C-alpha positions, 0 to 999 in steps of 0.5 A, spaced: 500 500 500 502 506 498 505 511 504 500 516 506 503 523 503 499 526 509 504 523 514 510 527 512 512 532 517 509 539 517 503 537 512 497 540 516 491 536 516 485 534 520 482 527 520 475 524 522 473 517 523 466 514 522 463 508 521 462 506 513 455 505 510 452 498 510 456 493 506 462 497 504 467 492 506 471 496 511 470 497 519 471 504 519 472 510 514 478 516 516 477 522 512 483 526 512 483 533 510 489 537 507 490 544 506 496 542 501 491 538 497 487 543 492 482 539 487 484 531 488 481 526 492 484 519 493 483 513 497 486 507 500 485 501 505 489 501 511 488 495 515 481 494 517 479 502 515 478 506 509 482 512 508 480 518 504 484 524 502 480 530 501 482 538 500 481 542 507 476 547 503 471 541 502 464 542 505 461 536 509 456 535 504 462 534 498 466 530 503 460 525 504 459 525 496 466 524 495 467 518 500 461 515 497 464 515 490 471 513 493 468 507 496 465 505 490 471 506 486 475 502 491 470 496 491 470 496 484 478 495 483 477 490 489 472 486 485 476 486 478 477 478 479 470 476 475 466 471 479 466 465 475 459 462 473 459 457 478 461 462 483 455 467 481 450 461 481 453 460 489 452 467 490 445 467 487 443 461 492 446 465 498 442 471 496 436 468 495 436 464 502 438 471 505 433 475 502 427 471 499 427 465 504 430 460 499 424 461 494 427 463 488 431 457 485 435 458 479 436 452 474 442 456 471 446 463 473 451 465 468 455 471 465 453 473 458 457 478 453 451 479 448 447 484 453 449 491 452 443 494 453 440 490 459 444 489 466 441 482 467 435 478 464 431 471 466 427 466 463 422 464 469 420 458 465 427 455 464 429 458 471 435 461 467 439 468 469 444 471 465 448 477 467 451 482 463 459 482 463 459 489 463 457 488 471 464 485 472 469 489 476 463 493 479 462 494 486 459 487 489 453 490 492 451 492 485 452 485 482 448 483 488 442 488 486 442 485 479 442 478 481 436 479 486 433 483 481 433 477 476 431 472 482 425 476 484 423 475 477 423 468 478 417 469 483 414 475 480 414 476 472 413 483 472 415 490 475 409 491 479 408 493 486 409 486 489 416 485 485 419 492 488 416 490 495 421 484 494 427 488 493 425 492 499 428 487 503 435 488 500 438 495 504 442 497 498 437 497 492 436 505 492 444 506 492 445 500 487 440 503 482 443 510 483 450 507 481 447 503 475 444 510 473 450 514 474 454 509 469 449 509 464 449 517 464 456 517 464 456 513 458 452 518 454 457 524 456 462 526 450 468 525 455 469 522 462 475 524 466 479 518 468 483 517 474 488 512 477 486 512 484 485 520 484 479 524 482 478 531 481 474 534 486 473 541 482 
């Protein structure tokens, strides 16, 4: 793990520690503010905590927004190793047990490369679930949401109230939906700034 540049002598900073959102994969988040940091935000894991480095001038609202962004970025980097079809099927089984009492029992769960306009699909009559390869590398909670979405279709075919009621059992439904909507919106932009561990905050 790279050394923390804010540990250098003479670098003014303020540090705060808080509990992460459910499912973020770390026990605590430490936000370190630096007057020397102007526009960039970065983050890394340090033991059982996540350290987020931000400019000192940021407001509390901006801090919270960037903490969420960087948590998603780290989670995506850490899940780059794609689950195989067998692991994906096991994950679906565990999710069904946890949120649907094991009632959704797919016959097959696999990745496909021919779904570029949908994140997932399912054929209830066959009990088959297919996830787009574009999800590979996204945060685990997003993949879990898409799996649960398709598992729910094995129980309720349409998108009526009963369907969405099933998904309310998953606490990160709204955040996962927001993440996927953000991905779609970003793909429509003429240029999306990239970052290697750093993101522009301006």
